[in-house]
Structures are given as C-alpha cells and as structure tokens.
C-alpha positions as CSV (number, residue, x, y, z in Angstrom):
1,M,73.1,-117.9,162.4
2,P,73.6,-121.9,161.4
3,H,77.3,-123.3,160.0
4,V,77.9,-126.9,158.5
5,E,81.2,-128.6,158.5
6,V,81.8,-129.8,155.0
7,T,84.8,-132.3,153.8
8,S,85.6,-132.3,149.8
9,S,88.2,-133.0,147.7
10,T,89.3,-129.5,148.1
11,G,89.6,-129.2,151.7
12,N,87.2,-128.7,154.8
13,T,85.0,-126.1,154.8
14,R,82.8,-124.4,157.6
15,F,79.6,-123.6,155.3
16,K,77.0,-120.7,156.5
17,Y,73.6,-121.9,155.6
18,T,69.8,-120.9,155.9
19,I,66.6,-122.9,155.9
20,C,63.4,-121.2,155.7
21,T,59.8,-123.4,155.9
22,P,56.6,-121.7,155.6
23,T,56.6,-121.0,159.1
24,D,60.3,-120.6,160.0
25,A,62.8,-118.2,158.8
26,E,65.3,-120.1,160.7
27,A,64.3,-123.7,160.4
28,T,67.4,-126.2,161.3
29,T,65.2,-129.0,158.9
30,I,63.5,-128.8,155.4
31,D,59.1,-129.9,155.7
32,P,59.4,-133.1,153.6
33,S,56.5,-132.7,152.6
34,L,57.3,-130.1,150.6
35,P,59.6,-128.9,147.4
36,T,63.3,-127.7,148.3
37,L,64.5,-124.9,146.2
38,L,68.3,-124.2,146.6
39,F,69.5,-121.2,146.0
40,I,73.1,-120.4,144.6
41,H,74.3,-116.6,144.1
42,P,77.1,-115.4,142.4
43,V,80.6,-115.7,143.1
44,S,80.7,-111.9,143.9
45,I,78.0,-111.3,147.1
46,A,76.9,-113.6,149.7
47,E,73.3,-115.2,150.1
48,H,71.3,-112.2,151.3
49,V,71.3,-111.5,147.6
50,F,68.0,-113.4,147.4
51,H,66.1,-111.4,150.6
52,A,63.2,-110.3,147.9
53,Q,63.0,-114.2,146.9
54,F,63.0,-115.5,150.5
55,A,60.3,-112.8,152.2
56,D,58.2,-113.9,149.4
57,P,55.0,-115.6,150.6
58,L,54.6,-117.7,147.5
59,L,57.9,-119.1,147.2
60,R,57.9,-120.0,151.3
61,C,55.1,-122.2,150.3
62,S,58.4,-124.4,149.7
63,N,61.7,-124.8,151.8
64,L,64.0,-122.3,150.6
65,V,67.7,-123.2,151.3
66,S,71.1,-121.2,150.6
67,F,74.8,-120.9,151.3
68,D,77.3,-118.6,151.3
69,L,80.0,-119.9,149.0
70,R,83.8,-120.7,149.6
71,G,86.5,-118.5,149.1
72,G,85.8,-115.4,151.0
73,H,81.8,-115.0,150.6
74,G,79.6,-114.2,153.8
75,D,80.5,-115.9,156.6
76,T,81.7,-119.4,155.0
77,S,85.1,-120.2,156.5
78,G,87.5,-122.9,156.4
79,D,90.1,-124.2,154.1
80,K,91.4,-122.2,150.9
81,V,90.5,-122.7,147.7
82,P,92.9,-124.1,145.4
83,P,94.2,-122.2,142.6
84,Y,92.6,-124.6,140.2
85,Y,89.3,-124.2,142.0
86,G,86.2,-123.9,139.1
87,Q,82.7,-125.0,138.6
88,V,83.6,-128.9,138.9
89,E,85.3,-128.4,142.8
90,A,82.2,-125.8,143.3
91,A,79.6,-128.5,142.4
92,E,81.5,-131.1,144.6
93,D,81.2,-128.5,147.5
94,T,77.7,-127.9,146.7
95,I,76.5,-132.1,146.8
96,R,78.5,-132.6,150.0
97,L,76.9,-129.6,151.2
98,M,73.3,-131.1,150.4
99,D,74.5,-134.3,151.8
100,A,75.5,-132.6,155.0
101,L,72.4,-130.9,155.6
102,E,70.7,-134.2,154.3
103,L,68.8,-132.3,151.4
104,P,66.8,-134.5,149.3
105,A,66.4,-133.7,145.6
106,C,66.2,-129.8,144.5
107,H,65.4,-127.4,142.3
108,L,68.0,-125.1,141.7
109,V,68.1,-121.5,141.2
110,G,71.5,-120.0,140.0
111,M,71.6,-116.2,139.4
112,S,74.9,-115.1,136.9
113,T,77.8,-117.6,138.5
114,G,75.9,-119.6,140.1
115,T,74.0,-120.8,137.0
116,I,77.3,-122.4,136.1
117,I,77.4,-124.2,139.9
118,A,73.8,-125.5,139.1
119,T,74.1,-126.7,135.6
120,Q,77.3,-128.5,136.2
121,L,75.1,-130.0,139.4
122,A,72.5,-130.9,137.2
123,V,74.8,-132.6,134.5
124,T,77.4,-134.4,136.9
125,Y,74.5,-135.8,139.5
126,P,71.0,-135.8,137.9
127,D,69.2,-137.2,140.3
128,R,69.9,-135.0,142.9
129,V,68.5,-132.2,140.5
130,L,64.7,-131.9,139.6
131,S,64.6,-128.7,137.9
132,L,67.1,-125.8,136.8
133,F,66.0,-122.0,137.4
134,L,68.5,-120.0,135.6
135,V,69.1,-116.1,136.0
136,S,71.4,-114.4,134.0
137,H,73.3,-117.8,132.8
138,L,77.3,-118.0,132.1
139,C,77.0,-120.8,130.4
140,L,78.5,-121.1,127.4
141,E,81.8,-119.7,126.0
142,I,83.1,-116.0,127.9
143,P,83.0,-113.1,125.5
144,P,86.4,-111.6,125.2
145,E,85.0,-108.1,125.9
146,V,83.7,-109.3,129.0
147,A,86.8,-111.3,130.1
148,D,88.8,-108.4,129.8
149,G,86.3,-106.6,132.0
150,H,87.2,-109.1,134.6
151,L,91.0,-108.6,134.4
152,E,90.3,-104.8,134.6
153,I,88.6,-105.0,137.6
154,C,90.5,-107.4,139.3
155,E,93.3,-105.6,138.7
156,L,91.7,-102.5,140.0
157,W,90.8,-104.3,143.1
158,T,94.6,-105.6,143.6
159,S,95.8,-102.2,143.6
160,A,93.6,-100.9,146.2
161,F,95.9,-103.1,148.3
162,P,99.7,-102.1,147.9
163,D,100.6,-103.9,150.9
164,A,99.5,-104.9,154.5
165,S,98.7,-101.9,156.3
166,T,97.7,-99.8,153.4
167,V,93.7,-99.6,151.9
168,L,93.5,-96.9,148.7
169,E,89.8,-96.5,149.5
170,D,89.3,-94.3,146.5
171,V,90.7,-97.1,144.1
172,V,88.1,-99.5,145.9
173,Y,85.2,-97.3,145.2
174,E,86.1,-97.0,141.9
175,A,86.3,-100.9,141.2
176,G,82.6,-100.7,143.1
177,F,81.5,-98.1,141.0
178,G,82.1,-100.5,138.1
179,N,80.8,-103.3,140.2
180,S,77.6,-101.7,140.4
181,Q,77.2,-101.1,136.3
182,Y,78.0,-104.5,135.8
183,M,75.7,-106.0,138.2
184,F,73.0,-103.1,138.1
185,S,73.3,-101.2,134.9
186,T,73.0,-98.0,136.6
187,H,75.1,-95.2,138.4
188,Q,72.1,-95.0,140.9
189,V,70.3,-98.1,142.7
190,S,67.2,-98.9,144.7
191,P,67.7,-98.7,148.8
192,L,67.6,-102.5,148.4
193,V,70.7,-103.1,146.6
194,T,71.9,-100.3,148.6
195,A,71.8,-102.1,151.6
196,M,72.8,-104.8,150.0
197,M,76.4,-103.2,149.4
198,K,76.7,-101.8,152.5
199,I,76.2,-105.4,154.2
200,T,78.8,-106.9,151.6
201,Y,81.9,-104.3,150.7
202,P,83.4,-104.6,154.5
203,V,83.0,-108.1,154.0
204,A,84.8,-108.0,151.1
205,M,87.5,-105.7,152.3
206,E,88.5,-107.9,155.0
207,K,88.5,-111.6,153.3
208,W,89.7,-109.9,149.8
209,G,92.5,-107.6,151.0
210,Y,95.9,-107.7,151.0
211,E,96.6,-111.1,152.9
212,H,93.9,-113.0,150.3
213,L,94.3,-111.6,146.8
214,D,94.9,-114.9,145.5
215,Q,91.3,-115.8,146.9
216,F,90.0,-112.5,145.4
217,R,91.8,-113.6,141.9
218,I,90.8,-117.1,141.8
219,M,86.9,-116.4,142.7
220,N,86.6,-113.3,140.6
221,L,88.3,-113.4,137.6
222,D,90.3,-117.3,137.6
223,F,86.8,-118.7,137.9
224,H,85.3,-117.1,135.0
225,L,88.2,-116.9,132.6
226,R,88.5,-120.7,133.0
227,R,85.0,-122.0,133.1
228,E,84.2,-124.4,130.2
229,P,80.9,-124.3,128.5
230,F,78.6,-127.4,128.2
231,S,78.9,-129.9,125.4
232,K,76.1,-131.6,124.0
233,T,76.6,-135.0,125.7
234,S,76.7,-133.3,129.0
235,L,73.6,-130.8,129.0
236,A,71.8,-134.3,127.6
237,R,72.3,-135.7,131.3
238,I,69.7,-132.5,132.5
239,A,66.9,-134.5,134.1
240,G,64.1,-131.9,134.7
241,S,63.3,-128.7,133.1
242,V,65.5,-125.7,132.3
243,K,63.8,-121.5,132.7
244,I,66.5,-119.7,131.3
245,V,65.3,-115.9,132.5
246,H,67.5,-113.0,130.5
247,G,67.2,-109.3,131.6
248,T,67.1,-106.7,128.5
249,E,69.6,-104.1,130.2
250,D,72.3,-106.5,130.8
251,V,75.6,-104.6,129.9
252,A,77.8,-107.7,129.4
253,Y,75.1,-110.6,128.0
254,P,72.9,-109.5,125.3
255,Q,69.6,-111.7,124.7
256,S,71.3,-112.9,121.7
257,Y,73.8,-114.9,124.4
258,S,70.6,-116.5,126.2
259,R,68.5,-117.5,122.8
260,E,72.0,-119.5,122.3
261,F,71.7,-121.5,125.2
262,L,68.5,-122.2,125.0
263,R,69.2,-123.6,121.5
264,R,72.4,-126.0,122.3
265,L,69.6,-127.1,125.4
266,D,66.9,-127.9,122.6
267,E,69.9,-129.7,121.0
268,A,70.2,-132.1,123.8
269,G,67.1,-132.9,124.2
270,V,66.0,-130.5,127.6
271,D,62.8,-129.5,128.1
272,A,63.5,-126.0,128.4
273,S,62.0,-122.3,128.2
274,M,63.0,-118.4,128.3
275,H,61.9,-115.5,130.0
276,V,62.5,-112.1,129.1
277,V,62.3,-109.0,131.7
278,R,62.5,-105.6,129.8
279,G,64.6,-103.0,131.6
280,A,66.1,-105.7,133.8
281,P,70.0,-105.8,134.7
282,H,72.4,-108.6,135.0
283,Y,71.8,-109.0,138.8
284,L,67.8,-108.8,138.2
285,L,66.9,-110.4,141.2
286,P,66.7,-108.0,144.2
287,D,65.0,-105.5,141.9
288,F,62.7,-107.1,139.7
289,S,61.7,-109.6,142.0
290,N,58.0,-108.4,141.7
291,Q,58.3,-109.9,137.9
292,I,60.5,-112.7,138.6
293,N,59.2,-114.1,141.9
294,P,55.7,-115.4,140.4
295,V,57.1,-116.7,137.2
296,L,59.5,-118.9,139.6
297,Y,56.4,-120.3,141.5
298,D,54.8,-120.8,138.4
299,F,57.7,-123.0,137.2
300,I,57.9,-125.1,140.6
301,L,54.6,-125.8,140.2
302,Q,54.4,-127.1,136.8
303,N,57.4,-129.7,138.2
304,D,56.5,-130.8,141.6
305,D,52.9,-131.9,142.3
306,R,53.9,-131.6,146.3
307,L,53.2,-127.4,145.4
308,N,49.5,-128.2,144.4
309,N,48.1,-128.3,148.1
310,A,50.9,-126.1,149.6
311,P,48.9,-123.4,151.6
312,V,50.6,-120.0,151.0
313,P,51.4,-118.3,154.5
314,D,49.7,-115.2,155.2
315,H,53.2,-113.1,157.0
316,V,56.8,-114.4,156.0
317,Q,59.8,-112.8,157.4
318,S,63.1,-112.8,155.4
319,P,65.7,-114.5,157.5
320,W,68.2,-111.2,157.0
321,T,65.6,-108.6,157.7
322,D,67.5,-107.6,161.0
323,V,70.5,-107.4,158.8
324,F,69.1,-105.3,156.3
325,K,67.8,-103.2,159.1
326,Q,70.9,-102.7,160.1
327,A,72.2,-101.5,156.6
328,S,69.4,-98.3,157.5
329,L,67.1,-99.9,154.8
330,E,65.1,-98.3,156.9
331,S,63.3,-95.1,155.9
332,E,60.3,-93.0,154.5
333,D,60.6,-95.0,151.5
334,S,61.5,-98.2,153.4
335,L,60.8,-101.6,151.7
336,F,59.5,-102.9,154.9
337,D,56.4,-102.7,157.0
338,D,56.5,-104.4,160.2
339,C,59.3,-106.6,159.6
340,I,57.3,-107.9,156.6
341,I,59.5,-107.4,153.3
342,I,56.9,-106.1,150.4
343,H,57.8,-106.7,146.9
344,P,60.6,-103.7,145.5
345,R,59.6,-101.4,143.4
346,R,61.4,-101.2,140.1
347,H,63.6,-97.9,139.5
348,H,64.0,-97.0,135.7
349,H,66.9,-95.0,134.9
350,R,68.9,-94.3,132.1
351,R,71.4,-97.0,130.8
352,N,74.9,-95.4,131.5
353,S,77.2,-96.2,128.0
354,L,80.6,-98.5,129.6
355,S,83.8,-98.3,128.2
356,S,84.6,-101.5,129.6
357,V,82.5,-104.4,131.0
358,T,83.5,-104.2,135.0
359,L,83.2,-107.2,137.3
360,C,81.7,-107.3,140.4
361,V,84.4,-107.5,143.5
362,A,81.8,-108.0,146.7
C-alpha cells in the first residue's frame, strides 16, 4: 500500500493514498490525459468507504484518487493533530498531499465531513478545484440537536476506555449502534456496510483507544463543533460547478438543510444544482452507488471535455477487493463476481426513531 510524506503547518504526516486509472487499481501515477477525481472521506471511517465508486467501470474512465485522513484514520500515520485542527488545516494538508502526488486541478468528491474539507479547498485554492460533488454536505451551521449527538457519542466512546488496560466492549458496541443509526438510519445494514464496519472498528479501537482519546475528540467532536459556515464572499471564490446530493432518510440533516446551502451558493453566483435520492441515509455512497455513480459520471462529463472520448473499461477491480474479502463479505449473497464488484442492491428497512442523533465513531 503506497504512502507519501507530507509536511504542513500542523506537522509531518505519512499519508496512505490510492490511485486508480482505467487499467490499474494500484497505480503509482495518474494518466494526465484524463480527468482526476479526488475523494475525501468523512472524519469517521477511511478511504475504503468509496469501494463501490472505485469499482465502477464508468467512473474508472477517469483517474480516481483517495487517501486516509490524519488524526487516527486508516493507515495514515505521523504527528498528532493539534487541538485546533479543523477544516482550514485539513484543507492545507490535502493541498500538500496533492502537491506531493503531483496532482493537477481535480474534481473533488466529498461525503459528510469530507464536504467541509472539499469546499474549504475550493474557496482557498480555487485554481486547484475543477468542480465539487458534495454528498450529504455539512457546510452550514451545525444544528444544536446534532451537536448534542456528537457530544453524547464522544462521551460514550471515551467511557469505553476508563484506563490503559481496560476496554468496555459493551460500551463500544453501544457507541457502534448509535454510529450505525447516524450513518445508515437502520438497525440492519447491507453486507457491504457490515464488511466496512468489520474493517474499521479494530483500527478505531487501536488508534482511538485510551492513549489517543484526545485525537478521537478532536476529529469526531471538535471538528464538527468548530466548523465554520462559508460566507457569501468565500463561496463566490468557487470556480467550478457544484452538485449537492441529499438522501431523504438522513436522520440528522433534513432536505431543507441542503436546499438552504443551494440557495447560498446561488446567491454567491456559483453554478450549483441538487440531486435527491429517495430512501437514502446520510452515508449513501456504499449502498446507493447504483443511483449516485451515474449522476457523478454525468456531472464530470458536463464539466470536463476530456471524458468525452475516454473508453469505458470492460472490467475493473476495486483496490480494496482483497480487504473486503478478508472481512467475510463473500457469501451466497456476495457482492463479488470473480473479484469484480457488482453495484450493491439497495436494502429497504423501516426507519427507526432516535431519541438523539449520534455520531459515527469509526
């Protein structure tokens, strides 16, 4: 797995990253003749959340790039993030990573808190961002009830590690249950999401255990509470088009939240539009890829002429295929076929009411 050393104003980082081209799931460089899509994951999981996008032949007409964020995510390591670490610092880290990988101006794809970083990049470094595809954006003021949920899950996770030698697994499980509700709106999740959680939680328990609870709080609580909405002046700096994607079963953020951000973008003179996915939760990219991936492809096609003549590869493989196999995704209901992923089927379940909104912890 490739890594690259990056230095920014907040420290030194060894970023884990992934580059996929139409012909190579583990490329070392991009194909400069094609558009480049840079994916930014939420501050809660890791880059493998984009598994269903990197396995899509249409999207693999372009270069697809992703990475694990700092502060305890995935296989990225290095200096701890400072207490004030937020969207501005994360955007600086991302631009330094782009420089280190010699990436040209990119189309940014962010989900949840990844949208804050992507938008910050677009207003701070507009010449490096060709467009923004924002899935379940968090670019406005945080609602008070959502802030309370973030605080609740942070306290719950912290209480699961009372000392250096103790882990209260039942409390971890309770935090995980709230995590699943926030991200996927259901008690029961798909085989793909189940595998994602099996990959993610052991890493979270190691990197956000007793000795690193400060990093957990900074990334999973403070990052949200201190996030700053974007002013009209800053939004006007966005050079490319913006597509907002909202799922109607998002338990934390109503459709009005996305429509308000769309209104602010319009007022700032940004070319912006919105796509609504019926029945989709906050983290909608894994199980609703069959609906979202074509929208993303068409959006890039509208904003980048280089995609017009790009051939669609016959077969592609996700860079995380083996990782998901090890997480026991294989079964008679498997999403794999000869190591090639098929678009996940949607799983419909009754929405559960929540006494409070809780935050993802892994």
